[in-house]
C-alpha positions as CSV (number, residue, x, y, z in Angstrom):
1,M,-87.0,90.6,136.4
2,A,-88.8,91.9,133.2
3,D,-87.7,90.8,129.9
4,S,-85.3,94.3,128.2
5,I,-86.7,95.5,124.4
6,S,-84.3,97.6,123.2
7,P,-86.3,101.2,121.4
8,A,-84.7,100.0,117.8
9,A,-86.6,95.8,119.0
10,A,-90.0,97.7,120.0
11,R,-90.3,100.1,117.1
12,R,-89.7,97.2,114.4
13,I,-92.1,94.6,116.7
14,A,-94.7,97.5,116.4
15,L,-94.3,98.3,113.1
16,A,-94.5,93.9,112.3
17,A,-97.8,93.8,114.4
18,Q,-99.2,96.5,112.2
19,G,-98.5,94.6,109.2
20,F,-95.6,96.2,107.7
21,G,-92.4,94.9,106.6
22,R,-93.6,91.6,104.7
23,P,-93.6,91.3,101.4
24,R,-96.1,93.0,99.1
25,P,-98.9,90.3,97.2
26,E,-98.2,90.4,93.7
27,A,-102.0,91.3,93.7
28,V,-104.6,92.2,96.1
29,G,-108.2,90.6,96.5
30,T,-110.5,90.6,98.8
31,R,-108.5,88.0,100.9
32,Q,-105.6,90.3,100.9
33,L,-107.9,93.3,102.4
34,N,-109.7,90.4,105.2
35,L,-106.1,89.4,106.3
36,L,-105.1,92.8,106.9
37,I,-108.6,94.4,109.0
38,E,-108.1,91.2,110.7
39,R,-104.6,92.5,111.8
40,I,-104.8,95.9,112.4
41,G,-108.1,95.4,114.0
42,L,-109.9,98.7,112.3
43,L,-109.8,101.8,109.6
44,Q,-110.6,104.8,111.0
45,L,-113.0,107.2,109.1
46,D,-112.6,110.6,108.2
47,S,-114.4,113.1,105.9
48,V,-111.3,114.9,104.3
49,N,-111.1,114.2,100.8
50,V,-107.7,116.1,100.3
51,L,-105.8,113.5,99.5
52,E,-107.9,110.7,99.5
53,R,-110.4,109.0,102.3
54,S,-108.4,107.8,105.0
55,H,-109.6,104.5,105.5
56,Y,-108.2,103.8,101.8
57,L,-105.1,104.9,102.9
58,P,-103.8,102.3,105.9
59,V,-104.5,99.8,102.9
60,F,-102.4,101.3,100.3
61,A,-99.7,101.6,102.7
62,R,-98.9,98.2,103.5
63,L,-100.5,96.4,100.8
64,G,-99.3,99.0,97.4
65,A,-101.8,99.8,95.2
66,Y,-105.5,98.0,95.1
67,D,-108.8,98.5,93.6
68,K,-110.7,100.8,96.1
69,T,-114.2,99.4,95.0
70,L,-113.4,96.0,96.6
71,L,-113.1,97.4,99.6
72,D,-116.0,99.2,99.8
73,R,-117.9,96.3,98.8
74,L,-116.6,94.5,101.6
75,T,-116.9,97.7,104.1
76,F,-119.7,99.2,102.7
77,A,-122.4,96.9,101.9
78,K,-125.4,96.6,103.6
79,R,-124.9,92.9,104.6
80,G,-121.4,92.9,104.6
81,P,-118.5,91.5,107.1
82,Y,-117.6,94.8,108.6
83,R,-119.9,97.3,110.2
84,E,-119.0,101.1,111.5
85,Y,-118.7,102.0,114.8
86,W,-117.5,104.6,117.4
87,A,-114.7,102.0,118.0
88,H,-111.4,104.6,118.1
89,E,-113.3,107.1,116.3
90,A,-115.6,106.4,114.1
91,A,-114.3,103.1,112.0
92,L,-114.8,100.2,110.4
93,I,-115.1,96.6,112.7
94,P,-115.4,93.1,112.1
95,L,-119.0,92.6,112.0
96,E,-118.5,89.8,114.6
97,E,-117.2,92.6,116.9
98,W,-120.3,94.8,116.8
99,P,-121.6,93.4,119.8
100,L,-118.5,93.9,121.9
101,F,-119.5,97.6,122.0
102,R,-122.9,97.0,123.6
103,F,-121.4,98.7,126.9
104,R,-120.4,101.4,124.8
105,M,-123.8,102.5,123.6
106,Q,-125.1,101.6,127.0
107,D,-122.6,104.2,128.1
108,Y,-123.6,106.8,125.8
109,R,-127.2,105.7,126.5
110,D,-126.6,107.1,129.8
111,Y,-125.0,109.9,129.4
112,F,-128.0,111.4,127.0
113,Q,-130.6,110.4,129.1
114,S,-128.3,112.1,132.1
115,A,-129.8,115.5,133.5
116,G,-127.0,117.0,131.4
117,D,-128.5,116.1,128.0
118,P,-132.2,118.2,127.6
119,W,-131.8,117.4,124.1
120,L,-134.0,114.3,123.9
121,A,-136.4,114.7,126.1
122,A,-137.2,117.9,123.9
123,H,-136.9,116.3,120.9
124,A,-138.8,112.7,121.8
125,D,-140.9,113.6,118.4
126,T,-138.1,113.5,116.1
127,L,-137.0,110.5,117.2
128,A,-140.4,108.7,116.7
129,W,-140.6,109.8,113.5
130,L,-136.9,108.6,112.5
131,R,-137.7,105.5,114.1
132,A,-141.0,105.1,112.2
133,E,-139.2,106.1,109.0
134,L,-136.6,103.4,109.0
135,A,-139.2,100.9,109.9
136,E,-141.9,101.6,107.5
137,K,-139.0,102.1,104.4
138,G,-136.0,100.4,105.3
139,P,-132.5,101.8,104.9
140,L,-132.1,105.2,103.8
141,P,-129.7,107.4,102.8
142,A,-129.1,110.8,105.2
143,S,-130.3,112.3,102.2
144,K,-133.3,110.8,101.7
145,I,-133.8,111.0,105.6
146,E,-133.4,114.6,104.8
147,R,-135.8,115.4,102.0
148,D,-138.3,113.1,104.0
149,A,-137.9,115.2,106.8
150,N,-138.4,118.4,105.0
151,A,-141.6,116.7,102.8
152,P,-144.7,118.7,103.4
153,R,-147.0,116.8,106.2
154,R,-150.1,117.4,108.5
155,G,-148.2,118.7,111.5
156,S,-144.8,120.3,111.7
157,W,-141.8,119.3,109.8
158,W,-138.7,118.3,110.7
159,E,-135.6,120.6,111.3
160,W,-132.0,118.8,109.3
161,D,-130.3,119.7,112.2
162,E,-131.8,118.1,114.8
163,V,-132.8,115.0,112.6
164,K,-128.6,114.6,111.8
165,R,-128.6,115.4,115.6
166,G,-131.0,112.6,116.4
167,L,-129.4,109.9,114.1
168,E,-126.1,110.0,115.5
169,R,-127.4,109.8,119.3
170,M,-129.3,106.3,117.5
171,F,-126.2,105.5,116.0
172,R,-124.3,105.6,119.3
173,V,-126.7,104.0,121.5
174,G,-127.1,101.4,118.7
175,E,-130.9,102.0,117.8
176,V,-129.9,102.4,114.6
177,V,-127.0,101.2,112.4
178,S,-124.8,101.7,109.5
179,A,-126.1,99.9,106.3
180,G,-123.1,101.0,104.1
181,R,-121.9,104.6,102.3
182,S,-122.3,105.4,99.0
183,G,-120.1,108.8,97.8
184,F,-119.1,108.7,101.7
185,E,-122.8,109.3,102.4
186,R,-124.0,106.7,105.4
187,T,-126.9,104.9,105.1
188,Y,-129.3,104.1,108.2
189,A,-131.5,101.2,109.2
190,L,-132.6,99.5,111.9
191,P,-130.2,96.6,113.2
192,E,-132.9,93.9,112.8
193,Q,-132.9,95.1,108.8
194,V,-129.3,94.3,108.0
195,M,-127.8,92.6,110.8
196,P,-127.9,88.5,111.6
197,A,-130.5,88.3,114.6
198,G,-127.9,86.4,116.9
199,L,-125.7,88.9,116.3
200,W,-127.2,92.3,116.9
201,E,-129.0,91.2,119.9
202,R,-126.1,89.3,121.9
203,E,-124.9,91.0,125.0
204,V,-121.6,91.0,126.2
205,P,-120.9,91.7,129.2
206,R,-118.5,94.5,129.8
207,E,-116.2,93.1,131.6
208,E,-115.5,90.3,128.9
209,A,-116.2,92.9,125.9
210,V,-113.3,94.9,127.5
211,H,-110.9,91.8,127.8
212,R,-111.2,90.9,124.1
213,L,-110.8,94.1,122.7
214,M,-107.6,94.5,125.4
215,E,-106.6,91.3,123.5
216,R,-106.7,92.7,120.1
217,S,-105.4,96.0,120.9
218,A,-102.3,94.1,122.5
219,R,-102.1,92.1,119.4
220,A,-102.1,95.3,117.0
221,H,-100.3,96.5,118.9
222,G,-97.2,94.2,119.7
223,I,-95.6,96.1,122.5
224,G,-97.2,98.9,124.0
225,T,-98.1,100.3,127.4
226,L,-101.5,99.8,129.3
227,S,-102.3,103.6,128.2
228,D,-101.5,102.3,124.0
229,L,-103.5,99.3,124.6
230,A,-106.3,101.4,125.8
231,D,-106.2,104.1,123.8
232,Y,-106.6,101.8,120.3
233,Y,-110.5,101.0,121.1
234,R,-111.0,104.8,123.3
235,L,-111.0,102.3,126.6
236,K,-111.6,103.8,130.2
237,T,-108.2,103.4,132.1
238,A,-110.4,101.7,135.1
239,D,-111.8,99.6,132.4
240,A,-108.3,98.7,130.9
241,K,-105.9,98.0,134.0
242,P,-108.3,95.0,135.5
243,A,-108.5,93.4,131.9
244,L,-104.3,93.7,131.0
245,A,-103.8,91.9,134.7
246,R,-105.9,89.1,133.5
247,L,-104.3,89.0,130.1
248,V,-100.6,88.8,131.9
249,D,-102.0,85.6,134.2
250,E,-103.4,84.5,130.9
251,G,-100.0,84.7,129.4
252,V,-101.1,86.6,126.2
253,V,-98.8,89.5,127.2
254,R,-95.9,89.3,129.8
255,P,-94.3,92.8,131.4
256,V,-91.5,93.7,129.7
257,T,-88.8,96.9,129.9
258,V,-88.0,99.4,127.1
259,P,-84.9,101.6,128.1
260,G,-86.3,105.6,127.5
261,W,-90.6,104.4,128.1
262,T,-91.1,105.4,131.4
263,K,-94.2,103.1,132.1
264,Q,-94.5,99.3,132.0
265,A,-94.7,97.8,129.0
266,Y,-96.4,94.6,127.6
267,L,-95.3,92.3,124.4
268,H,-98.1,90.0,123.1
269,R,-96.9,86.4,123.2
270,D,-97.5,86.6,119.3
271,A,-95.2,89.4,118.5
272,R,-92.4,88.8,116.0
273,I,-89.4,90.3,116.5
274,P,-87.9,91.4,113.4
275,R,-84.2,91.8,112.5
276,R,-85.3,94.8,110.3
277,I,-87.9,96.6,107.9
278,A,-88.0,97.1,104.8
279,T,-90.9,99.3,103.7
280,T,-91.2,103.0,102.3
281,A,-94.8,104.1,103.5
282,L,-96.9,107.4,103.4
283,L,-98.9,107.0,106.3
284,S,-102.5,108.8,107.0
285,P,-102.7,110.9,109.8
286,F,-105.0,108.6,111.2
287,D,-102.8,105.1,110.7
288,P,-102.8,103.3,113.8
289,V,-99.2,103.8,113.5
290,V,-99.1,107.6,114.7
291,W,-103.0,108.3,115.9
292,K,-101.7,108.1,119.5
293,R,-99.1,111.1,119.4
294,E,-97.8,110.3,122.8
295,R,-96.9,107.4,121.2
296,A,-95.5,108.7,117.6
297,L,-93.3,110.9,120.1
298,R,-91.8,107.9,122.5
299,M,-91.3,105.0,120.0
300,F,-90.1,106.9,116.8
301,G,-88.9,110.5,118.4
302,F,-91.8,112.0,116.4
303,H,-93.2,114.8,117.3
304,Y,-96.9,115.1,115.1
305,R,-100.0,117.1,115.3
306,I,-102.6,117.6,112.6
307,E,-103.1,121.6,111.6
308,I,-106.4,120.7,109.6
309,Y,-108.3,122.7,111.8
310,T,-105.5,125.4,112.6
311,P,-105.8,128.7,110.9
312,A,-103.5,128.7,107.8
313,P,-101.4,131.2,108.7
314,K,-100.4,129.4,111.8
315,R,-99.6,126.0,110.2
316,V,-95.9,124.7,110.6
317,Y,-96.1,121.7,108.3
318,G,-99.3,121.8,105.9
319,Y,-102.8,121.4,105.9
320,Y,-103.1,117.9,105.3
321,T,-99.1,116.6,106.5
322,L,-98.5,112.5,106.2
323,P,-96.3,110.9,107.9
324,V,-92.6,109.3,106.3
325,L,-92.4,106.0,107.5
326,V,-88.5,104.3,106.0
327,D,-88.0,101.0,107.1
328,D,-88.6,101.6,110.9
329,A,-88.1,105.2,111.2
330,L,-90.4,108.1,110.6
331,V,-88.1,110.4,108.1
332,G,-90.6,113.1,107.4
333,R,-93.7,114.7,107.0
334,I,-95.2,115.9,103.7
335,D,-98.4,117.6,102.7
336,L,-100.0,116.4,99.8
337,K,-102.8,117.2,97.7
338,N,-104.7,115.4,94.9
339,D,-105.6,117.9,92.3
340,R,-107.8,115.9,90.2
341,K,-108.8,118.6,87.6
342,R,-105.0,118.8,86.8
343,G,-104.4,115.5,86.9
344,V,-101.4,116.2,89.3
345,L,-100.2,114.6,93.0
346,R,-99.6,118.3,94.4
347,V,-96.5,118.2,97.2
348,Q,-97.2,121.3,98.8
349,S,-94.4,120.6,101.6
350,A,-91.7,118.4,102.7
351,W,-89.7,118.5,105.7
352,R,-87.5,116.1,107.1
353,E,-86.5,115.2,110.5
354,E,-83.5,116.1,112.4
355,G,-80.5,114.3,111.2
356,V,-82.4,112.9,108.4
357,P,-79.9,113.0,105.0
358,D,-81.2,114.7,101.5
359,A,-80.4,111.0,100.1
360,V,-84.0,109.6,101.9
361,A,-85.7,111.5,98.9
362,E,-84.2,108.8,97.0
363,R,-87.1,106.5,98.8
364,I,-89.7,108.7,99.4
365,V,-90.4,109.6,95.3
366,P,-90.9,106.1,94.0
367,A,-93.5,106.1,96.9
368,L,-95.0,108.9,95.7
369,R,-95.0,108.2,92.1
370,E,-96.2,105.1,93.1
371,L,-99.4,106.8,95.2
372,A,-99.8,109.5,92.6
373,A,-100.6,106.5,89.8
374,W,-102.9,104.4,92.8
375,Q,-104.9,107.9,92.3
376,G,-104.8,108.0,88.3
377,L,-102.6,111.1,88.5
378,G,-100.1,111.5,85.8
379,E,-97.4,114.0,87.5
380,L,-95.7,115.1,90.6
381,E,-95.4,119.0,91.2
382,V,-93.5,120.0,93.9
383,V,-94.2,123.2,95.9
384,D,-90.7,125.2,97.4
385,R,-91.5,124.9,101.0
386,G,-90.1,122.9,103.2
387,D,-86.2,121.5,103.7
388,L,-86.7,118.6,101.6
389,A,-88.7,120.1,99.2
390,R,-85.8,120.6,97.1
391,A,-84.8,117.3,97.5
392,V,-87.4,115.5,96.0
393,A,-88.2,117.7,93.6
394,A,-84.1,116.8,92.0
395,E,-84.9,113.4,92.4
396,A,-88.4,113.7,90.5
397,G,-86.6,116.0,87.8
398,T,-88.9,118.6,88.1
399,G,-88.9,121.7,88.8
400,L,-89.7,123.8,92.0
401,V,-93.5,125.3,92.1
402,D,-93.4,128.8,94.1
403,P,-95.9,128.9,96.7
404,A,-99.4,130.2,96.2
């Protein structure tokens, strides 16, 4: 019979596996950054910048304030130890794991070459121009490719929308790779221009790649269901299920039960089961703790949806709400905006979960001040919106601002 793990213990296991509950380092350098990325496996990228680019926030949530340029040098260098690819969504992954996604590149290639996508056949000349452009000039930022695409030349000039579409297809199939970003603009290169020859040419069979990714996922989860583990790297259930069975046979994970969970859970052999988690963290909407919404609901009782694409009148909580983690509970959500011109961290709304007292503001406000200082902002401003806003404003010693 499978061991039983209490829901509270499952939460602590999951948070510990994600790097929470550990003493923060006195200073954050490249060693601490590398160790964290090794632990969680990837950093999801997103273009929204109302507070901060998403990939910086999971690091801050776990390690505290750090120099973002250190992370930039690690993750966006042309020949650095990390590479961007479609892992969960667009994400930064360790360079040596890039070949594990060859099967996904092949899946994209099969899809793009199918009858369902006639774009490739109609734009073969665009793709040929892109290959020649990168082969001749080396790694190029997207803006330089755009300028070259629109430069006068004999024959037709290339529509930039079509060039972007071609680059994205070539990126997904592995024909071009990211050679870093500057100002969040991606630089494109041919693989051989920026990657070790033995690496970019390496072929990893699909079964072996999925097995290794499922092990990475199980380690990053600590505990999870088949669906949880497959979702971390967006693996198909048909691929993930036999890989998980193999991990069970190898003793890497073992089946356990969690009361209230309707599906079988699996515990990684290296998972820690801490007695308590002591932390206060503001989580990116794209943090692994909450990016699978059903898991966040099952594990934390936290119903979460991103409202970025919801029309403003229909938003419930706000444009960019961050889940608030206090110890092993998600206690609320705060909609934050970085008002760079005014030097203010604007709390546009603050909400608590059912049963959470106003006193939780005593834990949240120091985290907000730390975030503001890290962002180089001098003040907090709290808008009178949400059932926790008044308590946050009182703890921060500021008045409430009328909603705009």
